N, C-alpha and C positions, 0 to 999 in steps of 0.2 A: 790088118788090124780089125778087130771086131768092135763094132759100134753098137752100144745098146743104151740109148737114152730117150725113152719114149716121152711124148708131151706130158707135162706135169711131173716128170722125175726131176726133182730140183737140183740134184748133185751132179755135176759135170764129170765125165769120165776124165781122170787125171792125165792120161796120155793125150787126150784131145786138148785139154787146158795148156799143157806145156807146149804142144805143137803150135796151137793157134797164138798163144801169148808171145812165143818166140818169133813168129812171123810179123807180128805187129811191131816188135822192137827192131827187127830187121828193116821194116819199111820206114820207120822213123829215121834210120840211118840214110836210107835212099832219098827221102824228102830233104834231108839236111844238106844234100848235095845241090838242091835247086835254090841257089843263093846268088844275090846281086853283088856280094862282097867276097873278095879272095881271103881265104884262110879263116872264114867264119860264116855264120848263118845270118842272113837278112833277106826277108821275103815280104814285100809290101803290097798293098791293095792295088789291083789293076796293072801290075808289072807283068812282064813276060814270064817271070818266074811264077807268079800266081797262076797264069794261064796254063803253064806246064804242070804245076802242081795239080791243079784241078783235073787235067787230062790223065796224069798218071793215076790219081786217086780214083777217077772214074773207071779206069780199067780194072782196079782191084775191087771196086764195087761190082762190076760185071762178073768178075770171077766168084764173087760171093753170091751169085744168083739174083743180083739186084738190077732193077731199071735205074738209070741215072739220068740227071739233067742239071743244067745250071739255070738258076732263076734270074730275075731281071736286074739284080744288083751284083751278081757274081758269086753268090753262095753255091756251093756244090751239094747236090742232093742224091741219095740212093734210097731205093725202096725195095724191101722184100714184101711183096704184096700178099695180102690175106686172099683166100679164095672167095671171101666176101667182098665184092667191089664196093659196097657201101659201109665197109668197116671204118671205124675211127683210126686216128694216127697216134702212135707212141713215137716220140722223137728222141733219139740219142744223138749227141753231138759235142762239138767244141769248135775251135778255130784253127785255121791252117796258116794265118800270117804270123809273122815274128817281129820282135823288136831288133834293132841292130845288134850284131854280135851275141846272138841269142844262143840258147841251148837247143837240144834236139827234141825236147818232150813236151814243153809248155803248150797246151791246146792240141798239138798234133797227136800226141798219144791217145788222147780221149776220142778223137775222130776214128783212128785206126782200131781201137778196141771196140768201138761201135760197129765197125765193119766186120770185125771177127765175131761179134755176137750174132750178126746177120748170117755170116758164113756157117757158124755152127748150126743155126736153125735150118739153114738150107741143106747142109750135110746130113743133118739128122731127119730130114724131110718132115719138119714140124709144120703144121698149118695153124698159124697163130690167128687168134679172133681179132686182130688188128693189123693194120699196115704198119710194119717196123720201118721208120724213116731214119736215115742217118744223114746229118747235116755237118758239112765242113764250112764253117763261117769264113767269109771273105776278109773281114777286118774287125778284129777285136781290139788290137793294140793301138790303133789310131796313129801309127807312126808316120804315114805319108801325109795325110790331111788334118792332123792334130784333132780328130774327132773319133771318139772311141765308140765301139760296138755299132759300127755301121750296118754290118750284115744282120745281127739280131735285132736291132731296132727296126729295120726294114720289115722283118716278119711280124712285128707287133704294130705295123702301121705307124711307127714313129720316126720314119725317115723324113728329115727336114730338107725341103727343096732348096733351101738356101746353101746347104752343103755343096751343091753343085757348082757354086761360084768360088769355093775355096781353092787356092793354088798351093801346089807343093813348092818345095825350095827351088825348083827349076822353072817355076812360073806356069806350070801346066795345070789348068782347073780340073776339078773332079769331072765335070761335064765332058771335057775334051778326053780325059783318060778313059772314061766309060766308052766313049765313041772309039777310041783307039782300040779298046779291048774287044769291040764287037757288040757292045750293048747299046740299047737305046735309053739315054738318060731320063727322058720323059716317061718311061714305063716303070719307074721305080715303085709305084703304088701297087703294081700287080704282084710284087713279091710278098705282100701281106697275106697272112694266113687267116682262115676262118676259124675262130676259137671254138666254135661249136663242133668242129671236127676233131678237136685235139683231146687226147686223154692225159698227156703230161710230156714233160721234157727232163730227160736224164743226162747228167754230165759227169764223166769221170775226168779227174784233173790231178796232176801233181800238186802237192800241198803248197809248194813255194815258200815254205816256212819251216821252222825247227820243231814244232809241237809234237807230231807223231814220233819223230826220232827221239825226242826227250823222254817219251813213255815207252820206247821200244815196240812200237806197233806198226804194222805195214799199212793199215787202212783206217780211215776215219769217216764218220758220217757228219756231214756239213749241216749245221743248224741254221745259219743266216750268213748272208753276205753283207759285209759292213757298208754302211753308208759313208760317203766321202764327200768333203768340201775342201776346196783349194782356193787360196787367195794369194795375192802379192801385196805385202804390207810395207808401205813407205814411210819412213821418218824423215822429215826434212828440217835441218838446222841451219847452221851458217858456216861455210868454208872460212879457213883462217890459217895464218902461218903457224906451223907446228913449233916454232921457236919463240915467237913473240906474243902469243895469245895465252894468258894466264889460265890455269886449270879451272878456276872457279868462274871464269867468264866464257867458257866454251859452250857451244851448242853442237855437240859432237853426235851426229846421227848414227855413226857406226857403233859407238859405245851403247847408245840407246837400244839399237837392234840387237847387240850382244846380250844386254840385260833382258830384252824381251825374248830372245831365244832360249835363255835359261829359264825364264818364267813359264814358257810354253812347255818345256820339258817337265818342270815340276808339277804344273797343274795336270798334265797327262798322267803322271805318275800317281797323283793323289786321286784320281778318278777311280770309281769303284766297279766298273763293269767292263773292264778290258779296253778301254778307249786308248787311242794312240794319237800322237801328233809329232810332226816331223818338220823341221826347218832344213830344207835340203839345198837352198840356194841363197847366195848374199852377194849383192852388187853394190860396192861403195863408189861414190863419185865425189870428187873428180879422179880418185884412185891413185894420187901420188903419195909417195912416202913421207914427204914433208908438208903435206896439207891436211888439215882437219876435214873429215869427210862431211860435206854439207848436206848430201842426200844419200841415203841407203835404203835398198829394198831387200827384203827376205821373202822367201816363199813359205807358205804354210800348207801342209796337208794333214787333215784331221779326219779320223775315222772312228766309227763306233757301230756296234751290232743293232742298235735302234736309233731312230731320228731324235728321240727325246734326249738321250744321253749325249748325242752329238751336239745338240743345241745347248745343252748346259755347259758342256766344255767350251764351245765357241764363244758363249756369253762371258765366261770367266776369262778367256784369253783377251776378249775385246775390252773388258773392264781393266785388265792389268795393262793393256797397251795404252789406253787412255791415261792411267796413272803415270806410267813411265814418260809418255810424252809431255804431260803437264809438269812433272817434276824436272824435266831436263829442258823445258822450253822449246820443245819440238812441235811441229805439226805432223798429224797422223793421217794417212790416207790408205783405205783399203780397197783392192780391186779383186772381185770374185771371178775366178776363171773356170770353175768346174763345181758341179753339184750332182750327186747321185744319192737317192734315198736308199736306206737299208732295205734289204729283201729277206724275209724269212723263207726258209725252205719248207715245203709242205710236209706237215707232220706225219701223214700216212707214208709218204715216200720215205721219210727218214726211218719210220718204223719197219718198213719193207726191206730197206737196205740193212738194218740192224738184224732182222730175222735171217736174211740171207748170209750176213757174216757168221751168225751163230750156227747155222747149218754147216758152214765150212770150217767150223772151229776156230774162227777169227774173233778177236775182241772188236768191238765197234765204238771207240771212244768218240764222243761228240765234240765238235769244235767248229768255231766260226771262221769264216774266211775273211782275212783282211784285205785280200786283193779282189778287184772286180772281175766279173765273169759274164759270159753271154747269158747265163741263166737269169742275171738281173734284168735284162731287157725282155726276156720271154715271160717272166712271172706275171705281168698284166693279163696275159691271155691263156695261161694254163698253169697247173701245178708244176713246180720245179723241185728237183732234188739233185744233190751232188755227193759223189763218193771221192775222198781224197786219197791219194797214194803217197807214201812217205817220200820226202826229199832229202836224200843224204846231205848233211851239212846245212839244210835249209836253203841251199842255193837255187836260184832261178834267175832268168833273164841274163844268163852268163854261159859262156862255153863249157864251165865246169858242172853245169846243171846235170843231174844224173838220176837214175832209178835203180833199184835192186831187182833183178830179173825175177826173182821168186815173188816179189811184191806184186809185180804185173800179172804173174799168172794168178795170184790170189785175187786180184781185182776183177780179172775176167771171170773167174769161177764165181765170184760173188755176184757180178752183174747177171750172169747167166741164171743163177739161182733166183735172183730178184725177178728176172723175167718170167720164170716158171711159176714163182709164187704169185705174181701179179696175174697170170692167166687164171689160177685157181681162184683168186679173188673176184676177178670179173664174172666167173661162172657161178658164183654163189647166188 
């Protein structure tokens, strides 16, 4: 095979693109076998499967000409070093952990495509004016310790030492799990990056939604990652006999929560900037068929592309909840369980990805991410950008999660073009 792609040539040889993209997909399948559940994919932070995943992925990094290491919280790193030892760092990455019964591509494909970009640069003997670092984050999902973005927050010096005391469902603390993994939990702060050394962070990720498929496009440029707030909302009334309590004398908390759930849906539908709100759980007590529910709790997950829109939506929901509670003679209680600010992707990186798409004859529709990503945690220390790959059926966090092979090849080609265009920009 003849390879002709000098530094600054922004278009990738199609034969190379197909070969390297196919390898990334094959490796996704390999990693899907590193699971703690039978018949599905489940790989959590600081597990033996996490350790094996880091080991296997480090071998692939070495094959790509990279130096690899594991940091103090368990993130896996690979570096294709510049000939300039004092060069700054461009980071490409995503996460290697999964939710229970996961798909094979969420997070993992982004890490493996980053390795293939480095492998291409190594194969083509490109001397980049920056260190190209690929990171496989150790915990984005928060499945084991109910704390999301552990790996990426550590890089931004946002690791909370109180997390070390959190216990998993087996009663094992994060501190003990880190010790069992071979890490020193008191060294967590050493994982933090020096933002003065960073050029930016790029993340390729499956969309996990239906937007790109709905417009029949393979790729999309992410404009922002939605902010999210979650709460458990409890309405308390009075339990009573289902046969002897007249309808007009009831303080039925379940009916109140049902009314509030419908109100939440309508308020989100009437919002003007793509805000969403979801009631995903409901717990009625005492939970008997012949007893009026005296206490009912529902979950709320509300998201928006900017914090101001999210605040407006939540204020409207809060007002409506107060009205429902008053009208039904119920007491209302809110317990906030999660808050993440919206993050705007860097405008210049968006433009760079758009230009790279155009070079490859790809449309580059802009869209926001409703799901959270490691880029959110990295944004305080450097510019971030994301490229989405179409998700057939909009399915993710499920064994049916899939990608189209040609879309992955297109994503690899676009990311390579973006890298070459970025080199040109830096040399201006």
